N, CA, C and O of each residue as an XYZ file, in Angstrom:
868
protein
N     172.228     50.542    255.141
C     172.967     49.247    254.234
C     173.145     49.620    253.046
O     172.327     49.936    252.182
N     174.553     49.560    253.029
C     175.058     49.540    251.166
C     174.475     48.692    250.795
O     174.221     47.737    251.530
N     174.044     48.761    249.455
C     173.865     48.032    247.829
C     174.923     48.058    247.118
O     174.748     47.734    245.943
N     176.009     48.343    247.436
C     176.781     48.473    245.826
C     176.999     46.838    246.178
O     176.625     46.224    245.178
N     177.315     46.194    246.889
C     177.932     44.661    246.348
C     176.717     43.983    245.523
O     177.196     43.127    244.778
N     175.631     44.048    245.424
C     174.467     43.809    245.047
C     174.781     44.471    243.795
O     174.648     43.636    242.900
N     175.268     46.008    243.154
C     174.850     46.225    242.106
C     176.427     45.732    241.432
O     176.497     45.622    240.208
N     177.463     45.494    242.148
C     178.695     44.758    241.602
C     178.265     43.606    240.746
O     178.591     43.515    239.563
N     177.371     42.547    241.507
C     177.220     41.577    241.299
C     176.260     41.381    240.216
O     175.986     40.305    239.684
N     175.739     42.623    239.920
C     174.450     42.454    238.572
C     174.949     42.799    237.689
O     174.548     42.262    236.657
N     175.981     43.762    237.543
C     177.138     44.535    236.521
C     177.936     43.146    235.766
O     178.079     42.783    234.599
N     178.367     42.594    237.138
C     179.312     41.469    236.438
C     178.452     40.169    235.777
O     178.917     39.409    234.927
N     177.684     40.122    236.106
C     176.657     39.238    235.255
C     176.301     39.569    234.228
O     176.514     38.823    233.272
N     175.643     40.781    234.051
C     175.551     41.287    232.599
C     176.618     41.078    231.935
O     176.620     40.205    231.067
N     178.041     42.031    232.272
C     179.288     41.965    231.501
C     179.503     40.107    231.158
O     179.917     39.818    230.035
N     179.289     39.279    231.875
C     179.878     38.108    231.590
C     179.157     37.743    230.264
O     179.761     37.192    229.345
N     177.608     38.129    230.191
C     176.784     37.144    229.339
C     177.364     38.098    227.909
O     177.681     37.646    226.809
N     177.370     39.708    228.423
C     177.754     40.049    227.016
C     179.323     39.519    226.111
O     179.514     39.500    224.895
N     180.264     39.134    227.234
C     181.849     38.578    226.697
C     181.342     37.434    225.824
O     181.929     37.285    224.752
N     180.385     36.639    226.105
C     179.844     35.341    225.792
C     179.467     35.654    224.287
O     179.778     34.915    223.353
N     178.932     36.549    224.193
C     177.977     37.012    223.139
C     178.784     37.585    222.395
O     178.499     37.609    221.198
N     180.135     38.277    222.883
C     180.879     38.674    221.985
C     181.971     38.274    221.524
O     182.636     38.951    220.740
N     182.339     37.031    221.977
C     183.070     35.732    221.678
C     182.514     35.071    220.420
O     183.214     34.733    219.465
N     181.340     34.934    220.495
C     180.494     34.214    219.429
C     180.510     35.552    218.186
O     181.213     35.451    217.181
N     179.893     36.404    218.372
C     180.660     37.632    217.127
C     181.863     37.634    216.193
O     181.910     37.792    214.973
N     183.064     37.362    217.315
C     184.178     37.522    216.887
C     184.730     36.250    216.072
O     185.701     36.272    215.315
N     183.765     34.917    216.433
C     183.825     33.732    215.572
C     183.405     34.087    214.849
O     184.209     33.933    213.929
N     182.290     34.702    214.363
C     181.403     34.826    213.107
C     182.314     35.592    212.349
O     182.669     34.917    211.383
N     183.039     37.095    212.363
C     183.758     37.858    211.908
C     184.841     36.993    211.430
O     185.062     37.119    210.225
N     185.727     35.974    212.184
C     186.917     35.513    211.924
C     186.151     34.488    210.746
O     186.990     34.414    209.849
N     185.437     34.002    210.507
C     185.088     32.654    209.777
C     184.551     33.310    208.523
O     184.652     32.494    207.607
N     184.070     34.345    208.142
C     183.589     35.298    207.162
C     184.667     36.178    206.839
O     184.432     37.107    206.067
N     185.781     36.033    207.298
C     187.228     37.306    206.878
C     186.864     38.475    206.916
O     187.254     39.164    205.974
N     185.966     39.179    208.021
C     185.848     40.524    208.164
C     186.166     41.016    209.281
O     185.707     40.633    210.357
N     187.260     42.218    209.074
C     187.602     43.370    210.275
C     186.602     43.681    210.538
O     186.005     44.272    209.639
N     185.935     43.502    211.722
C     185.114     44.524    212.285
C     185.704     45.504    213.366
O     186.326     45.204    214.385
N     185.250     47.131    212.751
C     185.697     47.897    213.873
C     184.941     48.772    214.226
O     184.162     49.485    213.594
N     185.339     48.661    215.868
C     184.603     49.672    216.751
C     184.539     50.734    216.632
O     185.692     51.163    216.695
N     183.526     51.900    216.414
C     184.138     53.615    216.732
C     183.494     53.986    217.690
O     182.315     53.673    217.853
N     184.098     54.645    218.408
C     183.840     55.229    220.131
C     183.632     56.891    219.947
O     184.305     57.217    218.970
N     183.040     57.910    220.448
C     183.697     58.960    220.449
C     182.366     59.485    221.442
O     181.473     58.712    221.786
N     182.412     60.925    221.826
C     181.416     61.781    222.222
C     180.822     62.069    220.913
O     181.407     61.815    219.860
N     179.180     62.818    221.009
C     178.422     63.028    220.273
C     179.316     64.120    219.705
O     180.045     64.879    220.343
N     179.053     64.040    217.868
C     179.689     65.247    217.325
C     180.982     65.450    217.206
O     181.395     66.522    216.763
N     181.868     64.391    217.605
C     183.109     64.261    217.659
C     183.837     64.115    215.836
O     184.925     64.573    215.489
N     182.722     63.258    214.827
C     182.893     63.054    213.706
C     183.067     61.684    213.103
O     183.602     61.365    212.042
N     182.384     60.816    214.200
C     182.261     59.834    213.491
C     181.733     59.719    212.380
O     182.458     59.388    211.442
N     180.153     59.983    212.128
C     179.983     59.686    210.570
C     180.555     60.020    209.492
O     180.738     59.460    208.412
N     180.937     61.468    210.127
C     181.479     62.106    208.780
C     183.101     61.397    208.236
O     183.530     61.280    207.088
N     183.625     61.081    209.316
C     184.700     60.110    208.845
C     184.240     59.212    207.847
O     184.624     59.061    206.687
N     183.222     58.559    208.592
C     182.996     56.913    207.403
C     182.021     57.292    206.399
O     181.210     56.492    205.932
N     182.086     58.303    206.123
C     181.344     58.787    204.703
C     182.451     59.082    204.003
O     182.428     58.639    202.855
N     183.420     59.686    204.310
C     184.914     60.164    203.514
C     185.529     58.696    203.594
O     186.079     58.450    202.520
N     185.602     57.932    204.240
C     186.124     56.204    204.214
C     185.021     55.577    203.240
O     185.681     55.070    202.332
N     184.315     55.467    203.107
C     183.070     54.764    202.193
C     183.654     55.655    200.972
O     184.297     54.876    200.268
N     183.685     56.538    200.602
C     183.862     56.983    199.537
C     184.932     56.793    198.926
O     184.971     56.499    197.731
N     186.054     56.950    199.746
C     187.872     57.056    199.023
C     188.007     55.582    198.950
O     188.748     55.150    198.067
N     187.209     54.453    200.001
C     188.144     53.371    199.792
C     187.138     52.245    198.850
O     187.420     51.055    198.711
N     186.158     52.791    198.372
C     184.991     52.174    197.813
C     185.546     51.184    196.218
O     185.068     50.176    195.697
N     186.569     51.936    195.901
C     187.272     50.700    195.020
C     188.244     49.681    195.284
O     188.720     48.949    194.416
N     188.491     49.655    196.348
C     189.558     48.852    196.946
C     188.801     47.729    198.071
O     189.026     46.527    197.932
N     188.075     48.128    198.962
C     187.642     47.339    199.957
C     186.121     47.600    199.947
O     185.475     48.608    199.660
N     185.681     46.101    200.440
C     183.959     46.120    200.543
C     183.546     46.211    201.937
O     183.508     45.298    202.761
N     183.211     47.562    202.102
C     182.668     48.177    203.447
C     181.102     47.982    203.485
O     180.407     47.975    202.469
N     180.595     47.816    204.847
C     179.453     48.115    205.359
C     179.274     48.360    206.726
O     180.157     47.891    207.444
N     178.438     48.920    207.233
C     178.397     49.818    208.672
C     176.745     49.450    209.243
O     175.656     49.477    208.669
N     177.144     49.118    210.592
C     176.070     48.925    211.764
C     176.193     50.032    212.132
O     177.296     50.567    212.020
N     175.096     50.735    212.692
C     174.998     52.532    213.291
C     174.274     51.989    214.351
O     173.399     51.137    214.198
N     174.652     52.516    215.549
C     174.021     52.681    217.140
C     173.216     54.117    217.356
O     173.751     55.111    216.864
N     172.347     54.231    217.847
C     171.759     55.657    217.919
C     170.821     55.386    218.668
O     170.404     54.239    218.505
N     170.092     56.220    219.756
C     169.018     55.846    220.581
C     167.865     56.112    219.556
O     166.869     55.393    219.634
N     167.914     56.973    218.714
C     167.047     57.207    217.921
C     166.814     57.754    216.359
O     167.720     58.526    216.042
N     166.096     57.603    215.592
C     166.119     57.503    214.059
C     167.008     56.915    213.391
O     167.951     56.358    213.954
N     166.868     56.936    212.118
C     168.292     56.092    211.098
C     168.931     57.379    210.327
O     169.255     57.314    209.141
N     169.056     58.365    210.989
C     169.834     59.859    210.101
C     171.019     59.198    209.630
O     171.287     59.134    208.430
N     171.839     58.637    210.661
C     173.525     58.795    210.086
C     173.030     57.148    209.085
O     173.244     57.341    207.889
N     172.582     56.018    209.305
C     172.425     55.330    208.274
C     172.027     55.794    206.792
O     172.592     55.543    205.728
N     171.042     56.442    207.017
C     170.543     57.052    205.873
C     171.596     58.074    204.973
O     171.665     57.960    203.749
N     172.386     59.065    205.716
C     173.862     59.743    205.237
C     174.994     58.689    204.798
O     175.974     59.101    204.178
N     174.860     57.345    205.117
C     175.889     56.757    204.939
C     175.598     55.819    203.381
O     176.371     55.661    202.436
N     174.360     55.370    203.551
C     174.048     54.874    202.239
C     174.050     55.629    201.029
O     174.210     55.146    199.908
N     173.880     56.750    201.279
C     173.820     57.528    199.940
C     175.615     57.477    199.325
O     175.833     58.284    198.421
N     176.587     56.775    199.678
C     177.690     56.457    198.895
C     177.706     55.130    198.833
O     178.821     54.611    198.765
N     176.650     54.351    198.837
C     176.577     53.200    198.268
C     176.597     52.011    199.087
O     176.127     50.984    198.596
N     177.081     51.986    200.296
C     177.331     51.346    201.116
C     176.031     50.786    201.818
O     175.042     51.490    201.612
N     175.808     49.588    202.660
C     174.959     49.013    203.232
C     175.604     49.455    204.084
O     176.819     49.380    204.266
N     174.332     50.251    205.018
C     174.351     50.615    206.814
C     173.031     50.365    207.139
O     172.006     50.757    206.580
N     173.236     49.417    208.454
C     171.930     49.181    209.125
C     171.664     50.104    210.692
O     172.617     50.275    211.451
N     170.865     50.411    210.883
C     170.368     51.285    211.941
C     169.874     50.083    212.986
O     169.024     49.195    212.919
N     171.136     50.643    214.287
C     170.691     49.705    215.426
C     169.808     50.958    216.568
O     170.408     51.779    217.262
N     168.342     50.802    216.502
C     167.750     52.016    217.378
C     168.147     51.474    218.701
O     167.871     50.291    218.900
N     168.718     52.105    219.592
C     168.965     51.399    220.793
C     167.821     51.886    221.920
O     167.629     51.319    222.995
N     167.368     52.633    221.608
C     165.709     53.184    222.546
C     166.764     53.773    223.709
O     167.780     54.372    223.358
N     166.402     53.526    225.302
C     167.090     54.003    226.428
C     168.697     54.087    226.501
O     169.316     54.927    227.153
N     169.374     52.854    225.553
C     170.310     52.539    225.946
C     171.624     53.161    225.347
O     171.827     53.243    224.135
N     172.525     53.604    226.351
C     173.361     54.454    226.021
C     174.742     54.142    225.243
O     175.624     54.939    224.922
N     174.663     52.659    225.020
C     175.906     51.950    223.878
C     175.359     50.817    223.068
O     174.251     50.280    223.056
N     176.257     50.651    222.519
C     175.930     48.911    221.583
C     176.218     47.849    222.809
O     176.979     48.081    223.749
N     175.709     47.034    222.680
C     176.376     45.863    223.317
C     176.334     44.480    222.309
O     175.532     44.492    221.376
N     177.096     43.449    222.487
C     177.158     42.487    221.751
C     175.982     41.872    221.356
O     176.178     41.574    220.178
N     174.767     41.480    221.704
C     173.768     40.872    221.559
C     172.807     41.983    220.366
O     171.876     41.633    219.640
N     173.419     43.359    220.497
C     172.534     44.038    219.647
C     173.247     43.958    218.112
O     172.580     44.182    217.102
N     174.969     43.542    218.050
C     175.168     43.795    216.986
C     174.973     42.255    216.401
O     174.723     42.039    215.215
N     175.128     41.178    217.437
C     174.476     39.964    216.938
C     173.148     39.921    216.466
O     173.075     39.156    215.504
N     172.178     40.387    216.732
C     170.864     40.736    216.024
C     170.999     41.261    214.865
O     170.164     40.999    213.999
N     172.167     42.187    214.574
C     171.836     42.535    213.051
C     172.724     42.134    212.280
O     172.935     42.704    211.209
N     173.558     40.848    212.771
C     174.206     40.390    211.527
C     173.769     39.889    210.226
O     174.214     40.019    209.085
N     172.507     39.118    210.865
C     171.968     38.350    209.529
C     171.351     39.391    208.359
O     170.897     38.896    207.327
N     171.349     40.485    208.506
C     170.968     41.512    207.599
C     172.220     41.678    206.342
O     171.946     42.011    205.189
N     173.610     41.376    206.826
C     174.680     41.605    206.101
C     174.782     40.381    205.381
O     173.893     39.570    205.641
N     175.541     40.076    204.634
C     175.892     39.361    203.463
C     177.559     39.193    203.900
O     178.375     39.574    203.061
N     177.988     38.718    204.991
C     179.062     38.723    205.626
C     180.749     38.459    204.859
O     181.877     38.937    204.977
N     180.011     37.325    203.993
C     181.179     36.591    203.208
C     181.350     37.730    201.931
O     182.236     37.718    201.076
N     180.286     38.668    202.063
C     181.095     39.598    200.662
C     181.542     40.870    201.276
O     181.607     41.845    200.527
N     181.889     41.025    202.645
C     182.625     41.986    203.086
C     184.177     42.056    203.507
O     184.689     40.964    203.751
N     184.834     42.977    203.601
C     186.344     42.851    204.036
C     185.961     43.698    205.674
O     186.400     43.295    206.751
N     185.138     44.810    205.515
C     185.332     45.702    207.291
C     183.739     45.674    207.104
O     182.965     45.719    206.148
N     183.640     45.577    208.504
C     182.124     46.353    209.221
C     182.437     47.120    209.948
O     183.196     46.658    210.800
N     182.148     48.472    210.084
C     182.130     49.604    210.787
C     181.064     49.184    211.758
O     179.984     48.831    211.286
N     181.276     49.180    213.335
C     180.162     49.325    214.307
C     180.532     50.539    214.775
O     181.573     50.859    215.349
N     179.436     51.291    214.430
C     179.396     52.961    215.052
C     178.956     52.627    216.303
O     177.929     51.954    216.384
N     179.430     52.905    217.117
C     178.724     53.101    218.782
C     178.219     54.679    218.680
O     178.508     55.682    218.029
N     177.039     54.180    220.000
C     176.258     55.505    220.309
C     177.180     56.528    220.577
O     178.315     56.085    220.749
N     177.077     57.753    220.672
C     177.941     59.132    221.042
C     177.664     58.821    222.895
O     176.646     58.756    223.585
N     179.216     58.680    223.201
C     179.070     58.144    224.517
C     180.265     57.771    224.801
O     180.752     56.846    224.150
N     180.956     58.353    225.758
C     182.953     57.583    225.957
C     182.467     57.418    227.413
O     182.750     58.393    228.109
N     181.890     56.551    227.966
C     181.446     55.871    229.345
C     181.168     54.788    229.225
O     182.002     53.915    229.463
N     179.855     54.478    228.800
C     179.235     53.069    228.697
C     180.123     52.396    227.517
O     180.864     51.486    227.889
N     180.136     52.647    226.489
C     180.560     51.800    225.332
C     181.966     51.283    225.771
O     182.311     50.272    225.160
N     182.840     51.745    226.681
C     183.974     51.164    227.345
C     184.156     50.019    228.117
O     185.272     49.690    228.520
N     182.998     49.300    228.385
C     182.506     48.039    229.092
C     182.212     47.314    228.610
O     182.151     46.183    229.092
N     181.836     47.653    227.239
C     181.138     46.215    226.199
C     181.841     45.987    225.194
O     182.118     46.829    224.340
N     182.287     44.537    225.198
C     183.387     44.256    223.722
C     182.186     43.762    223.039
O     181.310     43.278    223.756
N     181.995     43.806    221.737
C     181.130     43.998    220.477
C     181.721     42.708    219.943
O     181.091     42.260    218.985
N     182.808     41.977    220.338
C     183.227     41.070    218.857
C     183.958     41.834    218.343
O     184.116     41.415    217.197
N     184.626     42.891    218.509
C     185.346     43.426    217.067
C     186.684     43.357    217.193
O     187.161     43.068    218.290
N     187.492     43.607    216.105
C     188.626     43.010    216.017
C     189.460     44.501    216.458
O     190.571     44.271    216.936
N     189.224     45.456    216.400
C     189.680     46.469    216.775
C     188.685     47.858    216.891
O     187.704     48.065    216.176
N     189.208     48.786    218.013
C     188.406     49.603    218.646
C     189.198     51.073    218.247
O     190.427     51.040    218.307
N     188.604     52.245    217.878
C     188.906     53.348    217.272
C     188.166     54.232    218.307
O     186.947     54.116    218.430
N     188.845     55.078    219.025
C     188.353     56.428    219.947
C     188.756     57.636    219.141
O     189.941     57.969    219.178
N     187.807     58.405    218.339
C     187.556     59.729    218.470
C     187.600     60.518    219.477
O     187.243     60.162    220.600
N     188.116     61.874    219.156
C     188.144     63.071    219.823
C     188.740     64.222    218.941
O     189.765     64.381    218.278
N     187.816     64.823    219.190
C     187.834     66.144    218.108
C     188.757     67.400    218.482
O     188.581     67.850    219.614
N     189.351     67.785    217.984
C     189.777     69.252    218.138
C     188.785     70.857    218.831
O     189.112     71.814    219.533
N     187.805     70.521    218.311
C     186.571     71.243    218.879
C     186.443     71.139    220.409
O     186.322     72.170    221.071
N     186.473     69.539    221.177
C     186.297     69.097    222.371
C     187.027     69.573    223.232
O     186.637     69.587    224.399
N     188.250     70.075    222.885
C     189.153     70.354    223.994
C     190.469     69.142    224.229
O     190.369     68.082    223.610
N     191.391     69.320    224.930
C     192.809     68.410    225.180
C     192.237     67.584    226.118
O     192.421     66.426    225.740
N     191.663     67.612    227.106
C     191.559     66.673    228.149
C     190.606     65.541    228.196
O     190.580     64.738    229.127
N     189.826     65.499    227.172
C     188.881     64.266    226.969
C     189.632     62.849    227.655
O     189.155     62.069    228.480
N     190.899     62.832    227.032
C     191.785     61.218    227.451
C     191.792     61.076    228.967
O     191.564     60.033    229.579
N     192.077     62.237    229.478
C     192.078     62.403    231.508
C     190.350     62.707    231.846
O     189.997     62.510    233.009
N     189.658     63.017    231.184
C     188.163     62.843    232.012
C     187.481     61.362    231.832
O     186.573     60.803    232.448
N     188.207     61.010    230.854
C     187.552     59.358    230.279
C     188.220     58.246    230.144
O     187.908     57.380    229.327
N     189.287     58.164    231.001
C     190.604     57.106    230.648
C     190.326     55.689    230.481
O     191.125     55.045    229.801
N     189.143     54.996    231.080
C     188.734     53.683    230.598
C     188.468     53.732    229.255
O     189.091     52.918    228.573
N     187.828     54.352    228.781
C     187.732     54.278    227.272
C     189.223     54.496    226.718
O     189.959     53.514    226.622
N     189.645     55.685    226.376
C     190.910     55.666    225.416
C     191.791     54.355    226.123
O     192.600     53.791    225.386
N     191.651     53.896    227.458
C     192.406     52.758    227.798
C     192.434     51.638    226.769
O     193.479     51.080    226.433
N     190.963     51.272    226.178
C     190.741     50.221    225.453
C     190.769     50.542    224.094
O     189.967     49.943    223.378
N     191.571     51.415    223.550
C     192.011     51.891    222.183
C     192.734     51.152    221.570
O     193.500     50.556    222.328
N     192.863     50.889    220.469
C     193.721     50.625    219.539
C     194.169     51.168    218.592
O     195.086     50.693    217.923
N     193.526     52.415    218.330
C     193.797     53.969    217.908
C     192.926     54.733    218.212
O     191.730     54.471    218.339
N     193.637     56.086    218.403
C     193.267     57.586    219.155
C     192.773     58.240    217.538
O     193.565     57.964    216.637
N     191.933     58.803    217.265
C     191.898     59.424    215.723
C     191.483     61.027    216.405
O     190.582     61.161    217.234
N     192.236     62.056    215.934
C     191.847     63.379    216.481
C     191.349     63.756    215.278
O     192.042     63.736    214.261
N     190.164     64.114    215.295
C     189.439     64.949    214.084
C     189.227     66.130    213.806
O     189.714     66.761    214.745
N     188.675     67.022    212.887
C     188.572     68.200    212.955
C     190.009     69.077    212.984
O     190.159     70.156    213.558
N     191.022     68.343    212.222
C     192.554     68.993    212.380
C     192.444     70.165    211.334
O     193.493     70.803    211.238
N     191.483     70.567    210.582
C     191.415     71.697    209.838
C     190.468     72.848    211.107
O     189.971     73.879    210.652
N     190.394     72.694    211.852
C     189.800     73.572    212.691
C     190.772     73.907    213.935
O     190.359     74.841    214.624
N     192.079     73.277    214.384
C     192.872     73.213    215.092
C     193.078     74.729    215.340
O     192.766     75.156    216.452
N     193.582     75.597    214.397
C     194.145     76.665    214.658
C     193.113     77.458    215.047
O     193.505     78.395    215.743
N     191.680     77.430    214.819
C     190.846     78.501    215.017
C     190.297     78.308    216.438
O     189.852     79.221    217.133
N     190.380     77.015    216.789
C     189.810     77.062    218.313
C     191.325     76.987    219.235
O     191.252     76.988    220.464
N     192.085     76.950    218.846
C     193.577     77.301    219.823
C     193.642     75.766    220.287
O     193.546     75.572    221.499
N     193.784     74.740    219.505
C     193.834     73.400    220.049
C     195.255     73.418    220.305
O     196.107     74.041    219.672
N     195.461     72.448    221.591
C     196.736     72.234    221.850
C     197.306     71.116    221.392
O     196.897     70.208    222.117
N     198.084     70.660    220.520
C     198.071     69.034    219.694
C     199.190     68.791    220.732
O     199.014     67.602    220.995
N     199.880     69.066    221.223
C     201.252     68.705    221.971
C     200.642     67.934    223.394
O     201.116     66.850    223.734
N     199.592     68.569    224.154
C     199.096     68.696    225.314
C     198.185     67.507    225.061
O     198.212     66.674    225.967
N     197.242     67.189    223.856
C     196.287     66.421    223.899
C     197.155     65.018    223.477
O     196.514     63.993    223.707
N     198.517     64.803    222.892
C     199.174     63.404    222.726
C     199.433     63.119    224.052
O     199.131     62.027    224.534
N     200.195     64.383    224.967
C     200.489     63.745    226.149
C     199.377     63.416    226.748
O     199.660     62.796    227.774
N     198.051     63.548    226.583
C     197.206     63.794    227.937
C     196.597     62.134    226.985
O     196.027     61.206    227.558
N     196.755     62.153    226.272
C     196.448     60.519    225.172
C     197.354     59.352    225.814
O     196.949     58.259    226.209
N     198.707     59.851    225.825
C     199.848     58.704    226.233
C     199.507     58.683    227.661
O     199.511     57.518    228.058
N     199.208     59.538    228.600
C     198.900     59.018    230.134
C     197.618     58.210    230.141
O     197.589     57.407    231.074
N     196.702     58.202    229.470
C     195.452     57.304    229.009
C     195.754     55.648    228.775
O     195.376     54.625    229.345
N     196.629     55.944    227.641
C     196.746     54.770    226.998
C     198.270     54.807    226.363
O     198.489     55.084    225.184
N     199.233     54.501    227.280
C     200.389     54.702    226.370
C     200.874     54.111    225.378
O     200.442     52.960    225.319
N     201.672     54.398    224.453
C     202.190     53.889    223.266
C     201.245     53.822    222.120
O     201.544     53.636    220.941
N     199.870     54.029    222.713
C     198.741     53.930    221.247
C     199.113     55.009    220.009
O     199.538     56.162    219.931
N     198.659     53.840    219.003
C     198.710     54.822    217.886
C     197.515     56.078    217.760
O     196.317     56.045    218.039
N     198.243     57.021    217.301
C     197.316     58.314    217.245
C     197.290     58.558    215.612
O     198.131     58.155    214.808
N     196.337     59.173    215.393
C     196.176     59.600    213.930
C     195.261     61.015    213.916
O     194.141     61.182    214.398
N     195.833     61.658    213.438
C     195.432     63.197    213.106
C     194.922     63.433    211.722
O     195.449     63.159    210.644
N     193.550     64.117    212.046
C     192.923     63.891    210.105
C     191.763     64.758    210.107
O     191.170     65.000    211.158
N     191.426     65.210    209.058
C     190.335     65.916    208.942
C     189.809     65.531    207.992
O     190.460     65.592    206.949
N     188.512     65.013    207.951
C     187.474     64.531    207.189
C     187.333     65.436    206.092
O     187.608     65.155    204.926
N     186.983     66.316    206.421
C     187.041     67.612    205.433
C     187.694     67.729    204.101
O     187.253     67.678    202.953
N     189.212     67.952    204.749
C     190.516     68.641    203.820
C     190.911     67.166    203.479
O     191.478     67.099    202.389
N     190.785     66.148    204.023
C     191.911     64.845    203.681
C     192.831     64.602    204.336
O     193.354     63.489    204.295
N     193.276     65.585    205.120
C     194.719     66.091    205.735
C     194.694     64.743    206.634
O     193.697     64.628    207.346
N     195.553     63.820    206.690
C     195.800     62.707    207.491
C     195.225     61.479    207.422
O     195.438     60.756    208.396
N     194.536     61.025    206.519
C     193.956     60.566    205.963
C     194.070     58.920    205.689
O     193.313     57.987    205.955
N     195.401     59.006    205.018
C     196.056     57.805    204.542
C     196.637     57.159    205.871
O     196.853     55.964    205.671
N     197.028     57.636    207.430
C     197.307     56.797    208.370
C     196.099     56.291    209.002
O     196.169     55.375    209.823
N     195.048     56.802    208.688
C     193.332     56.605    209.237
C     193.110     54.800    208.355
O     193.022     53.728    208.953
N     193.073     55.025    206.782
C     192.933     53.764    205.808
C     194.114     52.692    206.406
O     193.932     51.614    206.971
N     195.225     53.291    206.118
C     196.174     52.024    206.970
C     195.570     51.471    208.221
O     195.694     50.248    208.172
N     194.986     51.833    209.291
C     194.339     51.521    210.073
C     192.879     50.307    209.846
O     192.650     49.244    210.422
N     192.208     50.949    208.902
C     191.138     50.245    208.456
C     191.766     48.830    208.004
O     191.572     47.778    208.612
N     192.579     48.975    206.795
C     193.228     47.659    206.005
C     193.385     46.710    207.098
O     193.190     45.495    207.099
N     193.858     47.655    208.228
C     194.615     46.142    209.308
C     196.065     46.101    209.099
O     196.800     45.154    209.377
N     196.533     47.652    208.383
C     198.321     47.555    208.399
C     198.498     48.361    209.415
O     199.636     48.611    209.813
């Protein structure tokens, strides 16, 4: 006897509760005038490095903070605090994604009225985070040149939820034999017409396009 219908019912109930909480988060962000950006990627794609560069380069123009999701440790939050921004760690334990309740519970640590942008750095994973609305205004999905060109085809649900796809580590593209055109073709197959930004957090190449997205332009 299959248990599939029971699993689907439980999953639907969980997501319904999450969506209700996300709607509350979204209302909170809008009331405070904060642009919340959900960053998702596989581990090592460069989310934290991109945030470091963003916090450094835009500090004079935009008031930013970060809520960092990770299974354990506050290493990433500590890295980000070095640039003078508030960074609060959300330790998820065995949970492989952020959910709206986790974000709701960390918000009291921030003075949202004093912020322009709040980054929600998701757990490194291209599966579970795709199903969970956090109440964000926009979702950025990162893929690095060192991961290969087929990630959008392997994880279409994640890429299909993106408002922008960021290809990171472009400074390594030639060294690793990255096929730029094939990657962009695969992105377009998963999410036709989505904005794509190619950049290197190390060299600064392409960051202007990312910064426009951060500003909501």
